[in-house]
N, C-alpha and C positions, 0 to 999 in steps of 0.2 A: 467697318471691317468686312472682309470678304466673307460671303455666306458659307463658302466651303470651309474656311478656317474656323468659323464659328461652329459649324456642324461637327467638324473633327474635334474641336475642343469639348463640346458638349458630350459627344460620344466617348471621348477619353475620360471625362469626369464620371460618366455613368459606369463605364467599365471599372474604374478605380473604386467606386462605391460598391459595386457588385463584388469585387475581389475582397474589399474590406469586410463586407458582410459575411462572405464565405469563411474568411480567416477568423472572424469573431465567433462564428458558429463552431468551427473546429476547436478553437480555444475553449469555448464553453463546454463542449462535449468532453474534451480531454481533462478539463478541470473537474468535471463531474466524476469521471472515471478515477482520477487520482483520489478524490475524496472518498469514494467507495472503497478503493484499495487501502487507504489509510484506516478506515473504519474496520475493515476485515483484519488488518495487521494488528490494530489495538486489541481486537477480540482474541486473536491468536496469542498475543503476548500475555493477555490476562489468563487464558487457558493454560499456557505454559507455566506461568507463575503459580497457578493453583496446583498443577501437576508437580512442580518442584517442591512446593510446601507439603503436599501429600507424601512425596518420596522421602523428604526429611523426617516427617512424622513416622513413617514406616521404618526408616533406618533407626530412629531413636527407640522405637518400640522393640525392634529386633535386638538392639544392643542391650536394652534393659532386661530382655527375656533371656538372652544368652551372653552373660558377662564373659569377656575375654574372647569372644568369637572372632574379632578382627585380627587376632594374633594366630589363629589356627591356620594350618595349611590344608587346603582342600585339594584332593587328587581326583582327576577325572577317571571315570570307570572305563 
């Protein structure tokens, strides 16, 4: 083969390998970011669930302390 063709081919393969490595690095970084975001989202969902449970307990406590309160009409001052 012509040495220039061989050189161009090798250069092309090296550029392709470099590009693949860059893309693989970006994918790895984005995957890591997604995993962190998913972990934070799970934590927030757990906190929200705990807050909802606490709210339900508070509402149940208020209903038992003030029977019939849900039927009362409250007027703003």
